[in-house]
Legacy VTK file of the C-alpha trace (Angstrom):
# vtk DataFile Version 3.0
C-alpha trace
ASCII
DATASET POLYDATA
POINTS 73 float
-295.798 -143.651 107.540
-295.298 -147.530 107.057
-297.938 -147.998 104.366
-296.145 -144.723 102.356
-292.862 -146.761 102.543
-294.397 -150.019 101.150
-295.727 -148.063 98.044
-292.411 -146.408 97.531
-290.516 -149.639 97.478
-293.215 -151.261 95.328
-292.909 -148.645 92.755
-289.094 -148.533 93.139
-288.971 -152.363 92.666
-291.480 -152.020 89.568
-289.262 -149.571 87.739
-286.082 -151.751 88.509
-287.826 -154.581 86.781
-289.136 -152.719 84.017
-285.341 -151.164 83.332
-284.053 -154.856 83.728
-286.236 -155.967 81.072
-285.576 -153.282 78.706
-281.790 -153.469 79.111
-282.051 -157.060 78.493
-284.215 -156.746 75.572
-281.963 -154.230 74.023
-278.404 -154.896 74.865
-278.405 -158.903 75.095
-278.919 -160.805 72.008
-280.167 -164.087 72.124
-279.326 -166.025 69.126
-279.600 -169.606 70.081
-281.797 -170.093 72.771
-281.662 -173.454 74.299
-285.514 -173.372 76.137
-288.542 -171.587 74.288
-288.535 -169.310 77.465
-285.035 -168.058 76.633
-286.340 -165.927 73.843
-288.865 -164.166 75.946
-287.536 -160.702 76.857
-287.218 -160.104 80.379
-287.606 -163.756 81.568
-284.144 -163.721 83.455
-284.931 -160.085 84.962
-288.303 -161.525 86.222
-286.711 -164.934 87.586
-283.780 -162.742 89.069
-285.963 -160.415 91.064
-288.278 -163.099 92.160
-285.332 -165.315 93.295
-284.021 -162.339 95.253
-287.358 -161.658 96.823
-287.738 -165.452 97.799
-284.157 -165.702 99.637
-284.577 -162.523 101.333
-288.083 -163.838 102.680
-286.720 -166.997 103.501
-283.854 -165.814 105.420
-285.730 -163.376 107.378
-288.397 -166.462 108.153
-285.236 -168.697 109.174
-283.744 -165.726 111.302
-287.008 -165.457 113.097
-287.803 -169.196 113.735
-283.943 -170.074 114.734
-282.334 -167.288 116.047
-284.703 -164.989 117.718
-285.534 -165.865 121.489
-288.803 -165.021 123.257
-288.150 -161.865 125.425
-289.358 -163.861 128.646
-286.087 -165.973 128.856
LINES 1 74
73 0 1 2 3 4 5 6 7 8 9 10 11 12 13 14 15 16 17 18 19 20 21 22 23 24 25 26 27 28 29 30 31 32 33 34 35 36 37 38 39 40 41 42 43 44 45 46 47 48 49 50 51 52 53 54 55 56 57 58 59 60 61 62 63 64 65 66 67 68 69 70 71 72
């Protein structure tokens, strides 16, 4: 059950990333890129997705380390 859920979430995230890349490439023009990577379609979407994943994982780790107590207390 849990593995099926992980596979489903992975597919949903991959589809979301693909949609974001396509929307950015089609709808948002980059006339004057400041840095070379600004002209790469989907760069902002990839950075945003990985930034979100990093924030969630970091907050889960901090919550586990600082907020949760052992059961024997």
